C-alpha positions in Angstrom: 0.0 0.2 0.0 1.2 3.5 -1.0 1.1 5.8 2.1 1.3 9.6 2.0 4.4 9.4 4.5 6.8 6.9 5.7 6.4 8.2 9.6 3.7 10.7 10.8 4.4 12.0 14.6 1.9 13.4 16.7 3.2 16.3 18.9 6.1 18.9 18.1 7.4 18.7 22.0 11.2 17.9 22.3 10.4 14.3 22.2 8.4 14.8 18.6 10.3 17.2 17.0 13.8 15.2 17.7 12.1 12.4 16.2 10.6 14.3 13.2 13.9 15.7 12.3 16.1 12.5 12.8 13.6 10.4 10.7 14.1 12.6 7.9 17.6 12.6 8.2 17.0 8.9 8.0 15.9 9.2 4.4 12.2 9.2 5.5 9.2 11.1 4.5 7.6 12.7 7.9 4.8 15.1 8.8 4.8 16.4 12.3 1.3 17.6 13.5 1.5 19.8 16.4 -2.4 21.3 17.5 0.0 24.5 19.8 3.2 26.0 19.5 6.6 24.1 18.2 9.0 23.0 21.3 5.9 21.6 23.6 5.6 22.3 27.4 9.6 22.0 27.9 10.2 25.0 25.6 7.2 27.2 26.0 5.8 26.7 29.8 8.7 24.1 31.3 12.0 23.6 31.0 13.4 27.1 29.5 10.8 29.3 30.8 11.7 28.4 34.1 15.8 28.0 34.0 15.5 31.7 32.6 14.3 32.8 35.9 16.1 30.8 37.6 19.0 32.7 36.0 17.8 36.1 36.9 17.5 35.1 40.5 20.7 33.5 40.5 22.5 36.8 39.3 20.7 39.1 41.8 22.0 36.8 44.6 25.7 37.4 42.5 25.2 41.4 42.6 24.0 41.4 46.3 27.6 39.4 46.9 29.2 41.5 45.1 31.8 42.9 47.6 33.3 39.3 48.6 34.6 39.6 44.8 36.1 42.9 45.2 33.2 44.7 43.6 32.4 48.1 45.3 29.7 50.8 45.1 26.5 48.5 44.6 24.0 49.2 47.4 22.7 45.6 48.0 19.6 47.0 49.6 18.9 48.8 46.3 18.9 46.0 43.9 15.8 43.8 42.7 14.3 42.3 40.0 12.4 44.3 37.4 10.1 41.2 36.5 8.4 42.7 33.7 12.0 42.9 32.0 12.8 39.4 33.4 9.8 38.1 31.6 10.5 40.3 28.6 13.8 38.2 28.4 12.1 34.9 28.9 9.9 35.6 26.2 12.5 36.5 23.6 14.7 33.3 24.3 11.8 31.1 24.1 10.7 32.8 20.8 14.3 32.4 19.3 14.3 28.7 20.2 10.7 28.0 18.9 11.6 29.7 15.8 15.1 27.7 15.5 12.9 24.6 16.1 10.8 25.6 13.4 13.5 26.4 11.1 15.2 23.2 11.9 12.1 21.2 10.8 12.1 22.8 7.5 15.6 22.2 6.9 15.4 18.6 7.1 12.6 18.7 5.0 9.8 18.0 7.7 6.4 18.7 6.6 4.5 20.3 9.6 0.7 20.9 10.0 -0.2 23.0 13.1 -4.1 21.4 13.8 -4.9 18.5 16.4 -4.7 14.8 14.9 -7.2 12.0 15.7 -6.8 8.5 14.5 -9.2 7.0 12.2 -7.5 3.5 12.2 -3.8 2.1 12.5 -2.6 3.8 9.3 -5.0 6.9 8.8 -5.2 9.9 11.2 -7.6 12.6 11.0 -6.3 16.2 10.8 -9.3 18.7 11.5 -11.4 16.9 9.1 -8.8 16.0 6.3 -6.8 12.8 6.3 -3.2 11.8 6.4 -1.8 8.3 6.1 1.3 6.7 7.2 3.3 3.7 7.1 3.8 4.4 11.0 2.8 6.6 13.7 5.0 7.8 16.7 2.6 9.6 19.2 4.7 12.6 21.1 1.4 14.1 22.8 3.4 14.6 26.1 1.7 15.2 29.5 -0.4 17.9 31.6 -0.4 18.8 35.3 -2.2 16.0 37.2 -4.8 17.2 39.5 -5.6 17.1 43.4 -9.1 15.8 44.0 -9.8 17.5 47.4 -12.6 19.2 48.5 -13.1 22.4 47.1 -15.5 25.7 48.9 -15.3 29.0 47.4 -13.2 31.5 45.5 -9.7 29.3 45.7 -6.5 31.5 43.9 -5.2 28.5 42.8 -2.8 28.9 39.6 -1.2 26.4 37.5 2.4 26.6 36.5 1.6 28.3 33.2 0.3 31.5 35.2 3.4 31.5 37.8 5.5 31.9 34.8 3.9 34.6 33.6 3.9 36.6 36.9 5.1 40.2 36.8 4.2 40.8 40.5 5.4 38.7 43.3 2.7 37.2 45.9 3.2 37.6 49.1 1.9 34.6 50.1 2.4 31.6 48.1 1.5 27.5 48.9 3.3 25.2 46.7 1.7 21.4 46.9 3.8 19.2 46.2 7.6 18.5 46.8 9.1 17.1 43.4 11.3 18.9 41.0 8.8 21.2 39.9 7.3 22.5 42.9 11.0 22.9 44.4 12.3 24.9 41.7 9.4 26.9 42.0 9.7 27.3 45.9 13.3 28.5 44.8 12.2 30.9 42.4 9.2 32.7 44.2 11.7 32.2 47.7 14.2 34.2 46.4 12.1 37.1 44.7 10.9 38.2 48.0 7.4 35.5 48.5 6.4 33.9 51.6 6.7 30.1 50.2 5.2 27.2 52.0 6.1 23.6 50.6 3.4 20.8 51.7 4.7 17.3 50.8 2.9 14.4 51.4 5.8 12.1 51.8 8.7 12.4 54.8 10.9 14.4 52.4 11.0 16.6 49.8 12.3 15.2 45.7 11.8 11.9 46.7 13.6 10.6 43.7 17.1 12.2 44.8 19.5 10.5 46.8 18.4 11.0 50.1 21.6 12.9 51.6 21.9 14.8 48.4 17.7 15.9 49.0 18.5 16.9 52.9 20.8 19.1 51.6 18.2 20.3 48.9 15.7 21.1 51.9 18.3 23.6 53.7 19.1 25.5 50.5 15.3 26.3 50.7 14.8 27.1 54.3 17.7 29.4 54.0 16.0 31.2 51.8 13.7 30.9 53.5 11.1 28.7 52.2 8.9 26.6 54.9 8.9 23.1 54.2 6.0 20.8 55.6 6.8 16.9 54.8 4.3 13.9 55.9 1.5 16.4 55.1 -1.5 15.3 53.5 -3.9 18.4 52.1 -7.5 17.6 52.7 -9.4 20.8 51.3 -9.2 24.4 50.4 -11.6 27.4 51.7 -11.1 30.5 50.1 -7.8 31.6 50.8 -6.8 28.5 52.8 -5.2 25.4 52.6 -5.9 23.0 55.3 -3.9 19.7 56.1 -3.3 16.5 58.3 0.4 16.3 59.9 1.0 13.9 62.7 -2.6 13.4 63.0 -3.6 17.2 63.5 -5.5 19.3 61.4 -3.7 22.4 60.1 -4.1 25.4 57.8 -2.0 28.1 56.1 -3.6 31.2 54.3 -2.0 31.7 50.9 -2.5 34.6 48.3 -1.8 32.0 45.6 -1.8 28.2 45.7 0.2 25.9 43.0 -0.7 22.0 42.6 2.4 20.4 41.3 1.9 17.0 42.2 3.2 15.5 38.9 1.7 15.1 35.7 -0.5 12.8 33.4 0.3 11.5 30.0 -2.0 13.2 27.2 -3.9 10.5 25.3 -7.4 12.2 25.5 -8.7 12.9 22.2 -6.4 11.0 20.1 -9.6 8.0 19.6 -7.5 5.3 20.9 -10.0 3.0 21.7 -10.5 2.2 18.5 -7.4 0.5 17.5 -7.5 -1.7 20.0 -4.4 0.3 21.8 -3.0 -0.6 25.1 -3.3 2.2 27.6 -4.8 3.6 31.0 -4.2 6.7 32.8 -0.4 5.8 33.6 -0.1 6.1 29.9 0.6 4.4 26.5 2.0 0.8 27.0 4.8 0.2 25.1 7.9 -2.7 25.0 11.2 -2.5 25.2 11.4 -1.0 21.5 9.0 1.5 22.2 5.9 -0.6 19.9 2.9 0.0 21.5 0.7 -3.3 20.6 -0.6 -2.0 17.4 2.6 -3.2 15.4 3.6 0.5 13.3 2.1 2.1 16.1 5.1 3.8 18.5 4.8 6.0 21.8 7.4 8.0 23.5 8.1 10.7 26.1 5.8 11.3 28.8 2.5 9.9 27.0 4.4 6.3 27.9 5.2 7.8 31.3 8.7 5.3 31.4 10.6 8.7 32.6 8.8 12.5 32.4 12.3 14.2 31.1 12.6 16.1 28.0 15.7 14.8 27.4 14.4 10.8 27.2 11.8 11.8 24.9 14.2 13.0 22.7 16.5 9.7 22.8 13.1 7.6 22.7 12.6 9.6 19.7 15.8 8.7 18.0 15.5 5.1 19.3 12.1 4.4 18.0 13.2 5.8 14.5 16.2 3.4 14.5 13.7 0.8 15.3 11.6 1.8 12.4 14.7 1.4 10.2 15.5 -1.7 11.1 17.9 -1.8 14.0 16.8 -2.9 17.0 17.5 -0.5 19.9 16.5 -0.5 23.7 17.2 2.5 26.1 18.9 1.6 29.2 16.8 3.7 31.8 19.0 3.0 34.8 21.3 5.6 32.8 19.1 8.7 32.8 20.2 11.7 34.3 18.2 13.8 36.4 18.9 17.8 36.9 17.0 19.9 39.2 18.2 23.9 39.1 18.6 25.6 42.4 22.0 26.9 43.8 23.7 24.8 44.2 22.5 22.7 41.2 21.7 19.0 41.9 22.2 16.7 39.4 22.3 12.3 39.5 22.8 8.9 37.4 22.2 5.6 38.4 21.0 4.2 41.8 20.6 6.2 45.2 22.3 4.9 48.1 19.2 3.4 49.4 18.5 1.9 46.3 21.8 -0.2 46.3 21.6 -1.3 49.5 17.9 -2.5 49.1 19.0 -4.7 46.0 21.5 -6.1 48.6 24.6 -5.1 46.6 27.6 -4.6 47.9 28.8 -1.0 47.6 31.5 1.4 48.2 30.9 5.2 48.9 33.4 7.8 47.6 32.7 11.6 48.3 34.6 14.9 47.8 33.6 18.1 49.3 33.3 21.3 47.1 35.2 23.2 49.4 38.5 21.4 49.0 38.1 21.9 44.8 40.4 24.9 44.0 38.1 26.4 41.6 34.7 26.3 43.6 36.8 28.2 46.1 37.8 31.0 43.2 34.1 31.0 42.3 32.9 31.4 45.9 30.7 28.5 45.7 32.2 26.3 48.3 28.9 24.4 48.9 28.7 21.2 47.4 29.3 17.5 47.6 30.1 14.4 44.8 29.2 11.4 45.9 29.6 8.2 44.0 28.0 5.1 44.7 30.2 1.6 43.3 30.1 -1.9 43.4 33.1 -2.9 45.7 33.6 -6.4 44.1 34.1 -5.2 40.5 34.4 -1.6 40.5 30.9 -0.5 38.6 29.5 2.9 38.7 26.3 2.1 40.2 25.6 6.0 40.8 26.7 9.4 41.0 25.2 12.2 42.7 26.3 15.8 42.4 25.4 19.1 44.9 26.8 22.2 43.5 27.7 24.3 41.2 27.9 23.2 37.4 26.3 19.3 38.6 23.9 19.5 35.9 27.0 20.0 33.2 28.9 17.5 34.4 26.6 15.0 35.0 27.3 14.3 31.4 30.6 12.4 32.4 29.1 10.4 34.6 26.6 9.3 32.2 29.3 8.4 29.5 31.4 6.9 32.0 28.3 4.2 33.0 27.2 3.7 29.3 30.7 2.6 28.3 30.9 0.4 31.4 33.8 2.1 32.5 35.2 1.3 36.1 35.7 3.6 39.1 39.3 3.2 38.6 39.2 4.1 34.8 37.7 7.1 35.7 40.1 8.2 38.5 42.7 7.5 35.6 41.2 9.6 33.6 43.3 13.0 34.0 40.5 16.0 34.6 41.9 19.9 34.1 42.9 22.1 36.5 41.6 24.3 37.9 38.3 23.1 37.2 35.2 22.1 39.6 34.8 18.9 37.6 38.2 17.3 39.9 35.5 16.5 42.3 34.6 13.9 40.0 38.1 11.7 40.3 38.2 12.8 43.9 35.3 11.2 45.1 36.1 8.5 42.9 39.7 8.2 44.5 37.8 8.5 48.0 36.2 4.8 47.1 39.6 2.9 47.1 41.2 4.7 50.0 41.4 8.3 50.4 40.7 11.7 48.2 44.0 13.6 47.2 43.0 17.0 48.5 41.3 15.9 51.6 41.9 14.0 55.0 
């Protein structure tokens, strides 16, 4: 049968547009369907906008602390952020990047349709009344914020992350429900801007996917802003501008000018008409096998919509892997080697097992640590708060996990990902020469500590 396209990609986020470009580069005729703005949530309402705001609040901190670098003449109390200018900078960055995505798609010969797509059958999609056929279809529709099912009374000042990213005035009191990555980053931004922020988290600690030692350090960062962190608390209801929650068997409440619910995300499957295909899916996402194929042979699902890992860089790699599988090259993703990043200051980055996970698996491990305070470049930069923590299999030297809390962490974690992907041992990292003076030297020092002692620590 002759189809209109070799591959149709539904969704133009970091999973979808990367997939479409890569597919075209493999010689396939590709169409990308996106009902909203190219770049998806990550580029327009997530990763890029939040990191832009974080950069502004971090620059403000640096300016206020400029005297320690020998810069005089700046009145600390006179420094503030003009949120309108901050927002304008954010919008320009987003505009530049989304324009870049559009250009890359055109340059690679990808047809882009700005409409909503619904399945007619396994090879046909309905695009607002017009039909397109494809030999293979890749679903990359992303996710949306999950809703909190609690009682709501009166006019509650609930806002979503989109609204928070557009703020031009800082709310005096902010309550954030959820202490995951998104909630913590917003708490950091708003707290730095002067809002009285409270984070209510159901679990015993914020950032539950992060190594416990690192999560506790992140909590201290927030509390020093100050942000009020309330772990082990269950929200029970909203009454006007008041949040009620249970903690330690007691009912408590707190008032807020704005309330952000950040309790995770749900995959976007509504409107695709998946039931007509007998395609296996649930409220947790579309089911796929190790090759990212659904139970319908020619349909794949990547990114947030399959719920394996809700991270932009995972979505992009899943798209590349799906294209390779369509092209007949059998490929899988090792989800044990996915880096995770949190953009506070100090930053947090990790890959592999946490200490707790390694012990729960009964692994015989050794741990190495190295503090930033003993690193020359960190001292020069004035960023002495931080630690590199590595987890190694004691018997064979396999690198099981790397966790960094400190400046440049999100850039340096790539080294650990590469080492683990290439199955390097801890000893091999130790003998890889790192440039001096750089903060990257904390990595081999931490591995030195696994074997005996770090060179630059007692």
